[in-house]
Wavefront OBJ file of the C-alpha trace (Angstrom):
o trace
v 0.000 0.000 0.000
v 2.869 2.362 0.828
v 4.461 1.762 -2.579
v 1.103 2.276 -4.282
v 0.680 5.606 -2.493
v 4.098 6.735 -3.688
v 3.361 5.767 -7.281
v 0.037 7.619 -7.130
v 1.875 10.823 -6.186
v 3.383 10.777 -9.681
v 0.552 9.012 -11.500
v -0.006 11.557 -14.315
v 3.709 11.750 -15.069
v 4.101 7.975 -14.896
v 1.305 7.428 -17.425
v 3.001 9.821 -19.854
v 6.470 8.316 -19.363
v 5.248 4.710 -19.525
v 3.423 5.444 -22.775
v 6.485 7.230 -24.154
v 8.752 4.270 -23.392
v 6.400 1.865 -25.169
v 6.649 3.609 -28.566
v 9.674 4.453 -30.744
v 11.521 7.641 -29.817
v 9.693 10.515 -31.560
v 12.895 12.534 -31.973
v 14.244 12.556 -35.529
v 17.792 13.343 -36.634
v 17.998 13.764 -40.421
v 21.522 13.246 -41.746
v 21.555 16.609 -43.512
v 20.182 18.521 -40.486
v 21.865 16.873 -37.511
v 22.969 20.110 -35.866
v 19.575 21.780 -36.231
v 17.836 18.696 -34.845
v 20.243 18.490 -31.910
v 19.651 22.168 -31.118
v 15.874 21.690 -31.211
v 16.021 18.617 -28.978
v 18.231 20.415 -26.433
v 15.262 22.632 -25.713
v 13.520 19.640 -24.110
v 16.588 18.129 -22.444
v 16.803 17.607 -18.702
v 20.432 17.310 -17.542
v 19.629 14.707 -14.875
v 16.973 12.523 -16.455
v 16.094 11.273 -19.926
v 12.677 10.349 -18.529
v 12.015 14.014 -17.777
v 13.153 14.942 -21.286
v 10.301 12.801 -22.610
v 7.962 14.507 -20.181
v 9.145 17.926 -21.413
v 8.365 16.986 -25.024
v 4.861 15.932 -24.015
v 4.203 19.088 -22.019
v 5.458 21.337 -24.824
v 3.309 19.683 -27.492
v -0.135 21.102 -28.421
v -3.115 19.876 -26.436
v -4.693 16.754 -27.877
v -8.239 16.530 -29.160
v -8.856 20.237 -29.597
v -9.994 22.093 -32.685
v -7.118 22.245 -35.132
v -4.901 20.147 -32.870
v -3.858 17.937 -35.788
v -2.370 20.837 -37.746
v -0.839 22.328 -34.607
v 0.823 19.009 -33.790
v 2.253 18.688 -37.300
v 3.679 22.221 -37.127
v 5.125 21.563 -33.693
v 6.739 18.323 -34.833
v 8.178 19.858 -37.985
v 9.698 22.765 -36.057
v 11.220 20.486 -33.430
v 12.327 17.511 -35.558
v 9.770 15.131 -34.098
v 7.754 12.406 -35.801
v 4.074 13.357 -35.899
v 3.005 9.719 -36.359
v 4.988 8.611 -33.295
v 3.603 11.492 -31.245
v 0.082 10.403 -32.195
v 0.953 6.805 -31.293
v 2.287 8.034 -27.948
v -0.992 9.834 -27.302
v -3.025 6.771 -28.253
v -1.091 4.558 -25.825
v -1.379 7.200 -23.109
v -5.141 7.361 -23.612
v -5.379 3.586 -23.260
v -3.307 3.609 -20.067
v -5.349 6.459 -18.608
v -8.581 4.559 -19.371
v -7.146 1.471 -17.689
v -6.413 3.285 -14.428
v -8.880 2.329 -11.711
v -11.685 4.876 -11.437
v -11.484 4.524 -7.655
v -7.877 5.724 -7.576
v -7.236 9.166 -6.026
v -7.743 11.992 -8.557
v -4.010 12.579 -8.987
v -4.506 13.877 -12.519
v -6.328 16.889 -11.109
v -3.409 18.126 -9.015
v -2.206 21.668 -9.507
v 1.468 20.977 -8.723
v 3.646 18.654 -10.760
v 5.282 15.720 -9.015
v 8.847 16.190 -7.790
v 11.963 14.586 -9.267
v 12.078 12.236 -6.280
v 8.446 11.135 -6.584
v 8.709 10.472 -10.321
v 11.977 8.561 -10.182
v 11.068 6.521 -7.122
v 7.985 5.378 -9.034
v 10.127 4.542 -12.092
v 12.675 2.725 -9.937
v 9.972 0.576 -8.335
v 9.435 -1.101 -11.694
v 13.075 -1.156 -12.830
v 15.014 -2.361 -9.790
v 16.870 -4.857 -11.969
v 18.224 -2.066 -14.176
v 20.261 0.004 -11.766
v 23.961 0.640 -12.397
v 26.978 2.076 -10.567
v 29.389 4.476 -12.256
v 32.898 3.201 -13.017
v 34.316 5.959 -15.192
v 33.148 8.469 -17.778
v 30.029 7.087 -19.512
v 30.702 3.610 -18.129
v 28.473 1.929 -15.529
v 28.491 -1.474 -13.867
v 25.061 -3.113 -14.058
v 23.667 -6.286 -12.505
v 25.429 -9.537 -13.296
v 28.794 -7.720 -13.336
v 27.973 -6.319 -16.789
v 29.765 -3.198 -17.976
v 27.380 -0.883 -19.817
v 27.901 2.384 -21.669
v 25.532 5.327 -21.613
v 23.818 5.669 -24.966
v 25.371 8.659 -26.801
v 21.909 10.149 -27.290
v 21.394 10.434 -23.527
v 21.544 13.852 -21.889
v 23.815 12.311 -19.252
v 26.392 11.199 -21.824
v 29.582 13.242 -21.564
v 31.647 14.030 -24.642
v 35.316 14.764 -24.273
v 36.216 18.361 -24.972
v 38.858 18.924 -27.591
v 42.058 20.069 -25.838
v 43.060 23.638 -26.482
v 46.477 24.412 -27.890
v 49.259 24.344 -25.296
v 46.713 23.576 -22.554
v 47.689 20.971 -19.925
v 45.966 17.627 -20.282
v 42.913 17.419 -18.011
v 42.121 14.379 -15.912
v 39.300 12.303 -17.479
v 36.757 12.860 -14.704
v 37.865 16.220 -13.308
v 34.601 17.985 -14.068
v 32.251 15.069 -14.497
v 28.677 15.653 -13.340
v 27.477 12.139 -14.023
v 25.530 10.626 -11.101
v 27.117 7.740 -9.172
v 23.930 5.674 -9.562
v 21.443 5.471 -12.429
v 18.336 3.554 -13.416
v 17.897 2.665 -17.097
v 14.669 2.312 -19.044
v 16.350 -0.438 -21.038
v 19.728 -2.116 -21.490
v 20.291 -3.153 -25.111
v 23.192 -4.816 -26.895
v 24.183 -3.609 -30.356
v 27.852 -2.858 -31.034
v 28.188 -2.949 -27.225
v 25.953 -2.967 -24.176
v 24.123 0.366 -23.919
v 22.001 1.827 -21.130
v 19.237 3.890 -22.722
v 16.827 6.396 -21.201
v 18.608 6.844 -17.887
v 18.343 9.046 -14.811
v 20.318 9.663 -11.648
v 18.908 8.045 -8.504
v 19.589 7.933 -4.777
v 20.833 4.422 -3.804
v 18.865 4.669 -0.558
v 15.705 4.460 -2.683
v 16.868 1.035 -3.895
v 17.144 -0.239 -0.323
v 13.736 1.108 0.639
v 11.847 0.013 -2.474
v 13.707 -3.247 -3.046
v 14.323 -4.569 0.467
v 13.127 -7.985 -0.747
v 15.974 -8.026 -3.292
v 18.702 -6.874 -0.901
v 21.437 -9.133 0.407
v 22.716 -7.906 3.792
v 26.230 -8.915 4.881
v 27.766 -8.141 8.284
v 31.433 -8.068 9.293
v 33.728 -6.438 11.876
v 31.463 -6.308 14.952
v 33.121 -4.224 17.687
v 32.443 -2.110 20.731
v 32.535 1.619 19.935
v 33.191 3.836 22.942
v 32.403 6.908 20.812
v 29.003 5.602 19.696
v 28.342 4.005 23.082
v 27.212 0.746 21.542
v 28.351 -2.308 19.586
v 28.580 -1.601 15.856
v 28.958 -3.861 12.833
v 29.821 -3.076 9.221
v 26.749 -3.601 7.050
v 27.074 -4.089 3.284
v 23.879 -3.997 1.232
v 24.041 -5.673 -2.168
v 21.431 -5.782 -4.925
v 22.135 -7.980 -7.946
v 25.790 -8.041 -6.961
v 26.086 -4.246 -6.679
v 27.042 -2.737 -3.337
v 24.350 -0.148 -2.716
v 25.452 0.842 0.800
v 28.320 0.306 3.247
v 27.821 1.626 6.782
v 28.165 0.834 10.469
v 24.904 -0.099 12.191
v 23.758 -1.217 15.632
v 24.821 -4.860 16.051
v 22.324 -5.297 18.897
v 19.350 -5.361 16.521
v 21.008 -8.068 14.402
v 22.713 -10.405 16.888
v 21.684 -9.302 20.400
v 23.488 -12.181 22.198
v 26.832 -11.590 20.467
v 26.405 -7.829 20.843
v 25.901 -8.266 24.608
v 29.102 -10.327 24.868
v 31.086 -7.701 22.963
v 29.587 -4.996 25.162
v 30.629 -6.826 28.327
v 34.198 -7.413 27.067
v 34.681 -4.000 25.469
v 32.738 -1.670 27.755
v 32.676 -3.316 31.184
v 35.776 -5.512 31.406
v 37.964 -2.971 29.630
v 36.242 -0.202 31.637
v 35.346 1.847 28.562
l 1 2 3 4 5 6 7 8 9 10 11 12 13 14 15 16 17 18 19 20 21 22 23 24 25 26 27 28 29 30 31 32 33 34 35 36 37 38 39 40 41 42 43 44 45 46 47 48 49 50 51 52 53 54 55 56 57 58 59 60 61 62 63 64 65 66 67 68 69 70 71 72 73 74 75 76 77 78 79 80 81 82 83 84 85 86 87 88 89 90 91 92 93 94 95 96 97 98 99 100 101 102 103 104 105 106 107 108 109 110 111 112 113 114 115 116 117 118 119 120 121 122 123 124 125 126 127 128 129 130 131 132 133 134 135 136 137 138 139 140 141 142 143 144 145 146 147 148 149 150 151 152 153 154 155 156 157 158 159 160 161 162 163 164 165 166 167 168 169 170 171 172 173 174 175 176 177 178 179 180 181 182 183 184 185 186 187 188 189 190 191 192 193 194 195 196 197 198 199 200 201 202 203 204 205 206 207 208 209 210 211 212 213 214 215 216 217 218 219 220 221 222 223 224 225 226 227 228 229 230 231 232 233 234 235 236 237 238 239 240 241 242 243 244 245 246 247 248 249 250 251 252 253 254 255 256 257 258 259 260 261 262 263 264 265 266 267 268 269 270 271 272
């Protein structure tokens, strides 16, 4: 129920994004107009999330099912290098999803304020917990199953190397990188290599909260901590082989008998 409530906070956005992911990308890049198309598409780009870029395209497009909306949509698509047929397909799928939503659900579509980045991406993550990845180096992420994936070059999160200026010292590869440590991908596809497409930065704590049933908890180094005033143990949280968190936690809630013994030896016998 808690997860359902969180998804409902971003229900309108999720319907739009889900419909957008189910149809081919509406963005077109003609060979003879690549630069113009790229400039037009940058107007919709969100630097942190390709999912929000899709949402921006939807919000910028003319309202559906209004007088003259067909012509307005065609003009909009032509000006922004978008496929009108794919936009119409996107709208058709969205309409079907909206009709399928339970009529008894809270009227989230009538909200005045848009859902936050956190609400939208927590809802996305809930359905894509198997497609998280941890950054290794520029544009390279480690996904589940120890697979090395590359950000798709069309992603807003993809970083292109700047051409070095004359006589300028060589910069370190990741000196100014703004890529998030953790991402969730809409899909992972293999062509010339393994690509993560439609990605967004996420907080790894969301993975632990939403996917507790998938987490593997490992505990090592139990010890008495005079500073903390309790027995601590190193907790490692792994999901699909990826270490999502590493932290010291209260050993008493995990192994109370062993924690009591360590407390007696460390705090009482050693007079700490």
